[in-house]
N, C-alpha and C positions, 0 to 999 in steps of 0.2 A: 480706592480709585485706581483701578488697573490701567496701565498705559499712560498715566499722567507723569509728567516730568516737572521738576522744579528748576526754574531758571533764575539767575541772579543778574540783574542789570542795574547799574547806577545805584547799588546799595538797596534795591527794593526786591523783595521776594515776589515771584509771580508763579502762578500755577498754569501749566499748559496742558490742556486735555481736549481731544477732538478738534484741534485746529483753532481753539479759542483762547486768547490770552486775556486773563483777568487779574485783578488784584492791585491795580494802581488806583485805589479808591481815593478820590478827592485830593490827588497829588497836585501841587501848584503847577500851573501851565508855565513852561519854560519861556515861551515867547512873551509872556507878560512881565518877565524879569522880576520875580519876587526876590526878596533879600537873599535867599539861600540858593538861587540859581545863577550859574555863571553866564555872563553876557555872551550872546551868540550860541548858546546851547541849543541842540536840536530839539524839536517838539517830541513829546512822549511817543507818538505814533511812529516817528522816524527812528527813535531808539529801539522800539519794539521790532520794527521791520529789519533793522540791522541785526538785532539779536537773533532772529530766526533765520538769517541767511540771505535776505534780499540785498543785492548789491547794484544791479543794473538800473533798477527803477528808484533806488534810494534818493538820488538827487531830486527827482520829481516829487517824491513823497515829502521830503524835507522842505522844499520850496513852497509847495502848496500848503502844507500844514503850518508853516511859519505865518502865512497870511491868515489862514482859516482859524487859528486859535488866538489870534491877537485880541487882547482885551479881556480874555477869560481869566479867571483866578483859580479855577479848578477844572479837572478833566478826569475821565476814565475812558478806557478803550476796550474794544472787542475786535480781534483780527482773525482772519481765516487765510490759510495759505497751504500750498501743496508741500507736505513735509518731505517728500522724496525729491522735489525739485524747486526749492524756494526761490531760486534766482531765475528760473526759466519758465515760471508759471504765473498766473494772475495772483495778485495780492489784494485782499478786500479788508477795509477797516471802517469802523464806526467809532467816532470819538464823541462822547457826551461832554458838553461844555457848560460851565456855569460862571456867572458873575453876579454876586448878590442874589436876588430872587429870580433873575433871568436865566433861561436855559436855551440851549441850541444843540443841534447834532450836526457833525461834519462827517460825511462819507467820502472816502478816497478809494478808488479802484485803479490799479495799474496792471497793464498787460504788456509783457515784453514783445517787441515787434521783430520781424525778420530783418529789418535794417539795422538792428543793434540798439534801437531806442526803446521807448515805451509809449503806449497809448494810455491816456489818463482821463478818468471821469471823476469830477468832484461835485458834490452836492452839499449845500449847507442849508439846514432847515431851522427856522426860528418862527416866532410869532410876535404879533403886536396887538395891543388892545385897541388900536385905532382901526378904522375901516380900511379896506384895501385901497379904496379910492384915495384916502388921505396918505397912505403909505406910498402909493405911486406918485402923487404930487410932490411929496417931501423927498423921496429917495431916488426916483427914476428919471427925473428931468425930462429930456426929449425922447426917451425911449418910446417905441410904438407898441401898443398892446393889441393882442388879438384874442378873441374868446376861444377857449378849449371846450368848455362846457359852461352852462349857466352858473355864474358865481366863480369861475376860474378863468383868469386872464394870464396870458403869457406875453412878457415884454422882452424886446430885443433892441439893442442900440446898433447903429451903423458902425460905431467906433469899435465895438467888440462883438463881432458876429458869432463867435464861439460861446458866448455867454447868454443865458436867458434868466429872467426872473419870473417865476410863476407865483401869482397871488391867488390864494384860495380863501374866499369870504365864508366864514362860519358865523354862527349866531353871535358869539361873544368875542371873536378875534379874527385876525387875518393871519393865515399861515403863509410864510414867505419861503420859497424854495429858490435858492440861487444855484445855478447849474453851469458848469464849464466842461467842455470836452476838447481834448487835443489828441489827434491821431498819431502824432509823433512828438516825443519829448527827447531831447530839448527841441524847442521850436526852431524851424529853419529860418535862416537870416536872409 
């Protein structure tokens, strides 16, 4: 494996090659507070971002990931970053999440901005055996849905205009895509 580097973070060996960090197989999610995790420990993706040199967008990654991994009992990550400028370039991550038989994926993208902050795009993808209509009734309350295509509805609430829920009806399940975008992190007061 030419060009690969071995990194050590939090006592776990990881292999870095071609901008992808792997090797955290089924490690307990820190936000779920398993017995061996310290209270308030950053999520795995935040630890990986810090390890490769991301500083400016690290608070955004940590805050978003804390909420995004809540309830999961295992995770694995894949990240991509500019090795020559990790703190001045986009950071891309995909976290696989598990809890029992359930699975989800959490994607976090951060881009440093000219104002000294970060733009952040977060998407969490999961599925439900219920129909999308049932999911909307149970989880989305007063959010208004609009069709994107036949079988795909995008919901948005007035309280959180930066957030959308996209429900994709498939034959056997409903795919749920929760998406949030912020052009400047930290948010302006």
